[in-house]
N, C-alpha and C positions, 0 to 999 in steps of 0.2 A: 306638562306634568313635572312633578318634582324629579330632579335628576338625582342619580345615586352613584356614588363612587364604589366600584367593585374591583377586585383584584385576584390574580392567580399567582400562587407561589409554588414552584416545583423544585426549588433547589435541594430541599431535603426530602422530596418525595411525599409532601403533605399538601393537600388542597384545602385551604380555608374558605368557607362560604360565609358571606355576610349575613348576620341575623335578620337583616331587613328582608331577606329572601325566604323567610319562614313560610311554610305551606299555607298558613292561615291568612296570608295577605293575598286575598283572592283577586285584588285589583290588577295584579300583574297578568298580562295577556299571553305570556309565554313561559314555558316551564323552566325549572332549573337545569334540565338537560340541555335546553337551547342555550341557556347562559353559559354552561360549561362548553358547549360547542363553539360559541363565539370566542370565549377566552382561550381555549386550546388552540384556536386558529391564530390568535394574535400574540400570545405569550407576554402580554404587558398589561399594565394598569390602563383602564379606559373609563370614560364617563358615558353612561347610558342616559340619553336625554329623551328617549321615546320608548313607549311600550307597544308600538305597532308590531304586528306579526312580521316575521321575516324567515327566510330559509337559512338554516344553519349550515356551516361548512361540513363537508363530508370527508373527514379524515379518518384514517384507520384508528388512530388513537382516540378520536372522539366517540366512536362507536362503543369502545370499552368504557369510557368515562360516563357516557350517557346511560348505560345500563345501571351503573351504580347510582347515578343521580335520580333516575326514575324511581328507584326503590325508596329514596328519601322522601318522595312525595306522599308516601303512605304514612308518614309520621303523624302524631297527634296534631290537631289544628290549634292547639294552644300550649303555652308553656314551652315552646320550642327553644332549643339552644342552638348556637352556631354549630353548623355541621362540619365535621372534619372527615374527609374521605381519604383513606390510604391508597396511594397509587404506586407503591414501590415496585410492583411486578410489571408495570407498563413501561415500555422503552421510551426514554426521553433523552434528548441531547443535553449534555452538561452546559452547552452554550445556549443562551436565550436569544431568540430572534428579536431584533431591535425595531422592527416595523411591522405593525399589524396589516399594512397594505402591501406587503412584499408579494409581488406577483408570482414569485417562484414557489411560494409555500401553498401549493394546491395539489390535489391528487384525487383519484377515485379508487375505491377498493377494487382489488383484483385477486383472482386465485393464482397460486403459484403454478408456473409451468413446469414441465419435466426437466428443463435445462435452466441453469442460471443465466442471468443477463449480466455480462461482465463489462466493466469499464477499466481500461488500462491507462494510467497517467504516465507522462514521460515516455510515450509509446514509440518515439522515433530513436530512442537510444539503442544500445547494444542488444538488449533483451526483449524489448517491447514487441517489435515486429515478429520475431521468432515465436514468442509466446502467443501472440494473436493468431498466427498461422496454426499452431498446435491446437489452441482452444476452438478455433472455427471448425477444424476437422472433427472435433469431439462434440461440440454443442450447436454447430450450425453457423453459417457466415454472419447472419444478422444478429446473432446473440452476443457478439463480441465487438465492442466499440474501442477503437484505438484513439488516443487523444494526445495532443502536444500543443506547444505554442508556436511551433515552426511549421512551415509549409511542407506537406509530405511529398515525396517523390511520386511520380505518376503511377508506378507499379504498386506502391503502397496505397495510394488513394483509391485505385480501382480494385484492390483486393478485398475490400470490405468496408464497413462503416468507419468513417474518420470524422472527428469533431475537434474544434478548437477548445482547449481547456487550460486555464491558468490556475494552478493550485493556490496561488496567493489571492485569488478572487473567490471569496467564500460563496457569494451569491451565485456566481457562475457555476460553481461546482454543484451547489444544491439544485439548481435548475436542471443540470444534466442528469443527476441521479434521479430526481423526481420525474422529469419528462420522459426518461427512457426506462423507468422502472428497474433500475440497477439493483442487483442482489449480491454480486461479488465485485469488490474493488481491489485491483492490483496496483499498488502505488510504487511506480518505478522512477518518479521524478526525483532527481538528486544531482548535486555537483560532486564529482568524484574526488579522490584524495589529493592528487597533485594540483588540479585546477582549484579546488577549495582552498588550499594553502595560499594561492596567489590572489584570492578574492574572498577573504573571510566573511565580510559583511554579506555578500551575495549568498555564500554557502549557508550562513546562519539563517537568512531569510527563507531560502528554498528548502533546506533540509530540516529546519526546526519549525518555523512559522507555517510553512506549507503542510508539514505533518500534522500540526494542531488542527488545521482546517479539515484535513482528511479524517482524523480521529473523531472530531465532533460530528461530521456528516455521517460517518459510518455508524456511530452510536445512535444518532437521531433516527436513522432509517433502517436500523437492524441489519446492516450489511455484514457479510463475511469479508474481512479485510486481510489482505496479504501485504506486508511491508518487508522487503529484503534487508538483511543486515550483511555483515562482511567480516573478513579476517581483520579489517581495520578497526573493529570494535575492541580489540585487545591492545595492550601496551607492553612496554619493556619489562614490567613486573609480572606479567602473566606467564604461566608455564608455556613453553614454546614447542615442546616436542615430546608427547602430543599436547594439544590444548583441549581441555574438556569443555563441556557445555557450561558448567558453572565453575567460575574461578574469578580471581581478581581481574578487573577490567579498568585500566587507566590509560586510554589512548592519548596520544599527543598530537593529533590532527583534528581540525574542526570536523572533517568527515567522520572520523572515528567517534568523536564526542557526540555528534548528532545521531549516529547509529545506536550507541548505547542509550541515548535519550529515547530513541524510537522504540527500542526493545522494552525499556522500563515503562514508558507511557502506554504502550500497547498492552502490556501485562496488567498495568494498573486499571486501564479501561475495561479489560476483561473481568477483573475481580470486582471493580466498583460498579460498572454499568452493564455487565454481561455481554460486552462486545466480543464477537467471535473473531479474535485476533490471532493470526498465524504468521510466523516469521522463520526464515531460514538464513543462517549465516553462510553466504556464498564464499567459496575460495576465489582465486583468480579465475575469471571466465574467459575461455578462448573460443573465438568465433571467426569464421571465414567470411561471412557475408556482411560484416560491419567494420568500419575503420576504428582504430584505437581512439578512446575518448578522454584521455587525460588521467588514466589510472596508473598506479605504480607497477602493476603486473602487465601493462600493455606491451612490454617487450616480447612477451610470449605470443603475441599476435603479429607484431611488426616484423619479426624475423621471417615469417612465411611470405608476407607481401614483398619485402625487400629481397629475400632469397630468390623468389621467382622472377621478379622484375629486373633486378640489377646484379644479383649474384654476390652482393655485399651487405653486411649488416653490422651496425654499430650499436652495442648494448649499453644502456645507461646504468646497469647494476653490476656489481662484482660477480665474477664467474661462479663463485661458490655460495651465492645467496639462495637459500632453499625456501620455497614457498609452496603452499598447497594450491593445486590447480584443478580445473574441471573443463571438459568440453561442453559447449553450450547445449547440445542435445540432452545430456545428462542433467544439466541445470534446469532446463525447462520442464523436463519430465518430473524431476523432483518437486518443482513448484506445483504442478498439476496434482501430483500424488498427495502432497500434504494438504492441499486445498480440498481434495475429495475425501481425505481420511475422516472416519467417524470421530466426533469429538471425544468419545469415551476412550479412544485409543491413544490420545495425546496426553502424555504424562507431564508435558511442559508446553509452553507456547513459543519458545525460541529454540531452534535446533541447529547444531553444526551439521553440515554435509560435506563430504569429501570424495575424491576419486583417486588422485595421485599427488605426489609431491616431488618436485625436481628443481635443479639449479639451472641458470642460463647455460652453463657449460654442458650439462647433461642433455638439455634440449638441443643445443647446437650440434652435439655429436650425433644425436638421433636424426636430425634434419640432414646432416652431411652424408648419412647413409643413402639418402635419396638424391641429394644435390651435392656431390663430392667436391665441386668447384666453389662452394660457398665459402666466402672469406668473412670471418667474424673478428671484430675488434671491440675493445671496451673503453668507453669514455664515461666515467662515473659521474652521475648527477647526484650531488651531495644531498639534496633535499629528498629525492626519491630513495636513495640508499638508506638514509636515516629512517625513513618511514618503513622500508622493508625490514630493517634490522629490529624494529619494534614489533613486528607482526609474527604470528605463529609460523613455525616451520612445517607443522603437520597438524591436521585436525583429528580429534577423536569424535567420530560420528556414530558411535555404537548405540546411542539412544534412538537416533533416527532409524537405524537398521532394525532395532528390536521393537520399537513402538509401531511403526507404520510400514515396515518392510522395505526401506530404502536400499537400493543396490545400484552401483554405477556400471556402465557398459564399456567405457573407454579408458584404457590405460595409455601410457605414453606412445608406444609404437602405433596403436590404432589412431590416436590423436594426430600424429604427424602424417600418416598416410592419408587420412581424411582431409586434413587441411591442405596438403599439397595437391591432392586430386581436385579439390574445389577451386582453389586459387589458380592452379595451373590451367584448368579448363577455362576459367574466366579470362585469363591472360591470353590464351590462344584465340578465344573468340574476339577479344578486343583487337588483337593484331590482324585477324582476318578482316574485321570491319574497317 
């Protein structure tokens, strides 16, 4: 039979149908709804060389398109014009799939469960394991999947679902989202400030290219997406004490630049494609159960480990360098709260959150109340000091507190006591072993 070139264009939300598919051409043995189903499955131009019946792909978006197409079959059998069907209200990824035979692009319809199905990228970093633990308590162990490119420790592997995921591999990410029916995506994969400055090319790939993959997949599959931002998203021209949600942002690190990019891209996808994007600007996060990972605020974690193990601590920032900080439990709870907040309560998509603000000297004095023999010296790292000097001294998080009820639990004395209890307990157990 005569072959026919047909195509699907979704870039501007318009679906053009070839006039050769007019209803009066009865020789076609399958309907326009089937044609739509085939094209929505491949997202590319294809050549149909046979009119033999076939089974259409069962994608959620196809069901919506098919309903519209079936109505078109009722049109007059003569004098038909090319049909244009508006599909702006149907969720599509801004990225087009390049292969109609992509095995990862398949699914079946399913009803929403009571709990979200969560994927956490970069899950073996400072925050991922803790957030997975919190979310599993809330939503169930099997509803939260931790992922990373590294081999997980035994305790993490056995604590719940873990999967290999490379955010630079678009197909791999799509397969994970589709095969596991993900509804929430928490994107923690990133190179931090000091590490990023030592390898800008890698930071650009992970923090920017990886983000683009995440945004496209989240938009394509209608996910609720959380991407953290940071105090590093501000620069030396930003107001520093306090720093509001909306102000000049001119960071001078690749980490900060990539986070401003993430904020703006996420908000753009929200307005352009309806993506449910949510973002918090984290202050420096202090955690007892993970080692420092190359961030400028890591001194506030290292002092506890060194103080307990050696009684000596060398700080790489000046003693009067003031930065906003937060204990990890507050950070994780804030993340869950903003993800659960009703959309109508959110006056913006990117919020500051804060708990306390202190200097290395103030932290050392508080620690020495518990460890009076702790010796603190200062060996300034010029790169990290320059970064810290460009960051906020204090965050204004009044919008988060007003919109969705954010409130921190840990101030400096509670932070120090909690950290020493945790690390001291681990140290005594290690010595006993």
